[in-house]
N, C-alpha and C positions, 0 to 999 in steps of 0.2 A: 459619412460614406466610406471612409477608409482610404488608404493610399492605393492609387491605381496600380502602381508597380508591385505592391504587395499582393493585391488581388490577382495580378497576372502570375505571380509566383506559385499560387496554389491551384491554378486552373486545371492542371493535369494530374493533380494528386489523386491517388487511388483511395477510395473510402474503405480501408480495412487496416487492421493492426499490422504494422511492419513486421513485428517479431513473429507473428503466427503465419505470415505469408512466406517465410523462409523455407528452403529445402530442409529436409531432415525430420519432419514431423512423423512420429510413429503411426503405424496403422492402428485404428481404434480397435479396442477389444470388442468381442461380440456382446450383444445385449443379453441380459438375463432372461432365460426361457424355462426355468425350472425352480424347484424348491431346494435351497441350499442352507447349510448351517455354518456358523463361524463363532469363534471365541469373541472376536471384535469385528464389527462392521463399521466402516467409515463412509459417511455420506458426503460426497464431494471430492473431486480430484484436482483441486487447486493446491496452492502451497500448504494451506492448513491441513487438508486431508492427507496429502502426500507425506508431509513431515510426520503426521500422526502414525500412519501405516509403517513408515520406515523405522521410526524410533521404537514402536511397539515390537517389531521383529528384532531389532537390535537388542532390546532389553530381554526378550524371550523368543529365541528362534523357534521354539515349539508352538508358539501361539498361532492359531489359525486366523488370518486376517483377510477380509474381503473389502474392496472399495467399489462403491456404486456411484456412478457419475451420470448426471442427466444428459450431458452432451459428450464432449471429449476433454481429456485432461488439459487444464489450463486455458480453456476457451474464454473464460470471463476475466475477472480482475487480474489473475495471475499471469495472463498472457498479454495484457493491455497496458501495463504500468510502465513507468520510466526506467525501471531497473536500478533504483537506488536501494541498496541493502544496508540499512542503518543499524547501528548498535542500540539505538534508543528503543526502549520498550514502551515509552510514555509519550510518543509524538513530540520528542524534543525535550531538552533539559528543563526549559522554563515551564512547560506544561506539567511535567512531572513534579517539579519543585512546588508548584502552586497547589497540586492536588494530593501529593504524597510526601510532604516535607520530611516526615520522620523516617521514610523508607528510601528517599531518593538516592542516597549513597549505595545502598544495597542494590537498588534497581539498576543503577549505572553499572555496577560491577557485574551483575547478572547479564546485562545487555552486552557488555564487552565479551564475556565468556560465551554468550550465545552466538555472536558474530564469529568468534574464533572457531566454534563448533561447526558453523556453516562452512567456513573456509576449509576446515579439516574434512568434512563430508565430501565437498567438491573434489578435494585431492584424492581421498581414499577410493572414491567410486569413479574416478576418471571422468567427471562431468565437465564437458567442454562448453562452458557458458561465459567465457571471457571475464572471469572474476578478477577484479582489480581493486585492491584496497587503497584507493587514491585519496580518501577523505572527501570532505565536503567544504566548499567555499560559500559562505553567506555574504552577499554583497549589499551595500547600502547605495541606493540611488537618490535618496533624499536626506537632508540634514537630520531630520527626526529619526530616521532609521539608523544613521551613524551613531547618534546618542544612545539609542537602545542597544546597539551592538557593543558599545563601550561598557554599558552597565552589565550586559550579559557576560562579557569576557571577564569582568571582575568577579562576578558570582561564580563562574565556572572555574576560574583559577583558584578561588578560595576553597573549592571542593576538590582540588587536585587534578582537574581535567587539563588536557593539553589543548590550548587554544592560542593560535598565533594571530596577532593583530597586524593587519596590513593597511597602511595609509593609502592615499590616492595613488601615489607613484608606485608603491609596491604591489597594489592589487592590479593595476593596469599592466605591470610587468608580468604578472601571471596570466591575465586574460585582458586583451586590449579592447575595452569599451569606453567610449566617451561619457557614458552614463554613470560610471562607478566613482563613488566618493571615498570608498574604503571597504574593508571587509574583514572577516575572521575566517581562518582556515583551521579546521579540526582534522588533522592528518589521518588518525587511525580509526575514526568512528564510523566511517561509511565506505562501502565498496560499491562499485558499479558492476553490472553484469547484464547478460542477455536473458530476459525473463523467461521466454519460451524455452530456451535451451536448458535452463535450470529445471523447469517443469519436466521436460522430456528426460533429463538425466535422473531426476528423482524417481520418476515413474519406472525407468529401466532398473534403477537400484532396488526398488520395491519388488519388481518382478523377479530379479535375480535371487532375492531372499525368500521367494515363495508366496508373495502377496498375490491374491487373485483379483482381477479387475473385470468389471462389467461396465461398459460405456454405452452411451445412448440409452440409459436405464434410469428413468426418473422415479424416485421414491414418492409415492402418492399419499401414503399414510403410514403411521406407526401404531401398532397395537401391542398389548401386553400378552405374554405367554406365561406358562408356569415357571419357566427357567430363564426368561429374559424378555426380549422384544422381537416383534416380527415387523420387518420392513416389506411393505407391499408395493409391487411395481405392476406395470401393465402385463408383463410376460411371466412373472414368477414372484417369488418372495425369498427373503433371507431371514432365518431365525438365528438371532445372535444373543450371546450372554450380555454383551455390552455394546454400546453404540457411541460413536463420536460424530457429532453434527458439525460439519465444516463447510457450510454452504454460503457464508458471507451474506451479502445483501439479497441473495436469491432465496434465502431460507424462509419458508412459511410453515414448516412442519411443527414448530414449537411456537404457539401463538403468542406467548408472553413476550417473545423477543420483539414483536412489532411495536411494543411500547417504548423500546429503547433504541431502535435502529431505524434510520431513514436512508433511502438510496439517493446519493448525490452523484451527478454525472461530472466527469472530468474529461478534458479534451487535449489532444496531442497532435503535433505536426512533426514530420521527419524530413530532413533535407536529403538531397542527393549527396553522394560522397564529395567532400571538398577536395579541391586540387591542392598541390603543395604550396602554391602561391597564396591561395585563400587561407590555408592553415597558418602560414607565416604571418599573414596580416592580423590574425587574432592571437597568435601565441598559443597558449593553452598546452604548454609542453608537459605539465604535470597531470593533465587529463582529469582534474577534479570534477566531481559532480558539483553543480552550482544551483543555488536558490537565492532569490533576492529577499530582502527583509520587509517587504510590504505585507499588509494584512492579506491582500489578494496578491499572491506571489507566483512568480514563474519558477519552474525548475527545468534544468537543461544539462546535457552531458554529451560527450562524444561516444560514438559507437566504435566497434572494432575496425570498421572500414571507413572511419572518419566522416560519418554523417553527424549532424547535430539533431538530437531529439529536443524538442521545445514544447513544453506543456504547462498546464496549470492556469492560473489567473481566474478564469471563469469556473467556479464550482456551482453547478446549476441543479437546483431542486425543482422538479416539475410538479406543480400543484396536484395533490392527491397521491403522490409517491408512486405512480405507475411506472413499471419497468417495461420498456418496449424497444425493439430494435430500431424503430424510427427515431429514437432519441440519440442513437450512437453517432449521428452526423449532425452538426449544427453550423451552418455556413457563417452565421453572425460571429460565433466564437472563433472559427478558423480565420476569418478576416482580422479580428482583433489580435489574435496571436501572431499572425504574419506582420501586421503593423508594428507590434512591439518588438518582434525579432529584428526588423531592419532599423528600428530606433536604437536598439542595443548594439547591433553590428552593422552600421552603415557601410562599412568596407566590404560587406558581402552582398551588396545589391547585385541582382542578376542570378543569385542562387535560386534554384527551384526546389519546391517541396514535392516529394514523391508519394508520400502517404499521409493520410489524415484519419483520425479515429477518435472514438470516445468510449466510455464505459462507466459502469456503476461502482461507486465506493460505498462500503458499509460504514456509515457514519453514526457515532453516538455523541452524547452531549459532553463527554469528557475527552473525546478525540483519541482515546487509546482503548485497546481491547478490554473487554470484560468477560467474565467466565461464570459458569454455573452448571447445575445438574438438573435433570428431570427424571420422571418415572422412577422415583425413589433411588436415585443414584445410579441407575442403569444406563443413563444417557448423560454425556457431558458436551458442553459447547464452548466455543471461543469465538467472539464476534466483535465488530466495532472498531476495526483497526484504523479506519479513517485515512486510508491512503499511505500508511507507513507499515504495511504488513509483509513486505518481501522478507525482511529479517525477523520481525516479531512473531510471525506465524510459527516459527520453530519453537520459540518459547511457549506459545499458546498450545502447541501440540503436547509439550511436556506437562503443562498444567492439566490439560484434559486427561491425559493418561494417569496422572497422579490422582485426580478427582475420581476417576473410575476405579482406581485401586482401593478406595474406601478408607484408607488410613491417612491421618494428617502427615504432611511433609513440609519441608522448608518453603516450598512454593505455595502450597495451599494455605499456609498460615499468613501469607502476605496480605496486608490490607487491600492492595491493588487487586488481588484475586478474590477476596471475600466481599468487597464492596461493589455496588452497582452504580451506574451513572444515573443522573436525574432523568426520568422518563420524559418523552416528548408529549405534548398535549394531543388529544385526538383531532382528526380533521373535522371541520375546515380550519380550526384554530391553528393546527400544526403548520399548515401552509402559510397562513398569515404571519405567524411568528418567524418562520424561517425566512420569508421574503423580506420582512422588516429588518431582520438581522443582516441579510446579504446587502441590502441597501445601505445600512448603517456602516458596515465595514468599508464599503466602497467610498462612502462619504468621508470616513476617517482618513483613508489614504489621500483623498483630495484636499483635506484640511490639515495637512502636516501631522497626521497621526492623532489628532484630537478626537476623542471618543464622545459620542453624544450621550444623552441621558439614558437611552435604551441600553447601549453597550455598558455604561457605568452600572446600571442595574444588574446586568448579567454578571459583571465582574464582582459586584457585591454579593451575589448569590453563589459565587464560585463557579460560574459558567462562562468565564472569559472566552470569547469567541473569535477565531480567525478563520480564514478560508481553508 
């Protein structure tokens, strides 16, 4: 049934993304109502599309770039996430090492350079998004998680990464939770930020460089022309020499992507601002982003006005993979999240949650983005970020632009860029496999990290799975 006091804490929560409900959202651009031309058309105005448009103009100011967005900039995953901007391009070091062992050092270096470039862009364009490079703290709440963190730290140090080990006393000195047994802190590898304000700032930067936007303009189909591609909408069309497809889980314009990507829903709670006394009770002076080391993990962080964003744990796939607004709110998950919040921070009993929301993550079997082209190289895509796209989408934008350039580059030669993930089976087998996997990882968490035969099979096939 859940904790009654936790249930009380979410009674008044508004069912909408906190970030997108803030003041300061730009007025939407008008929809397309004519026939236009462009050197580059970008489909989607989330992070992936915005970075692509911005970098395209920074590479060539004379390039004519247009962005088409089905709703408004950042309305989907880019405005609903936790605001963790990670240097990792591979959904964490361990995942990258297991899938790209020969490239992991290069990918780690590229990831740090990518995060540096994001920080530089935020500064150069005066984007007020509360960008703070505080690093991320991964905490163990079970003995098996602590053992895995020790092994991870050794591997990371052997690769020259900065990873600080914190024992029980040290980790609780950072953030005071009775559930913590230890942790590792990676100081430079993650920034926290305000997701919506980053979207709005990137959009403004694009406009200042001459990018044209059409919002509330859904691309319904793509056809070929003599010189490029035609994007058809209800009110008009765009004829473009090259196209970047940046629609995440919402993309249906390139059918082959349906074999590799599934929509998984993630859910989040946001507290009211904490008082000085409440903050003092938990510490958190260094304001790190936090994730626990379970297979089903929570992620949480402080906002600029000292709220706590608390999300994760339940990664939900609805059988059939249908995306619908009715899935954005899930009371069962919000109750679970609230229960876990007060288990982690019992000293915050009485704190209320003001917002609750959910959204779709574009998930693939390798848990990190993959890339490719269509229409004989006239279209490029980057998709499958699996919840770690706030930072990696900038890298994906560079890859898409390199692919559209048609000449091999250091990025397009990477195995990570050339290879594809293992495809998901068709429905209804797809739903059965995903639900079996979700059940198995929950069982592993309950059994001290012990993986059952199904998870061991996935490991053997190179499909090691977490939430």
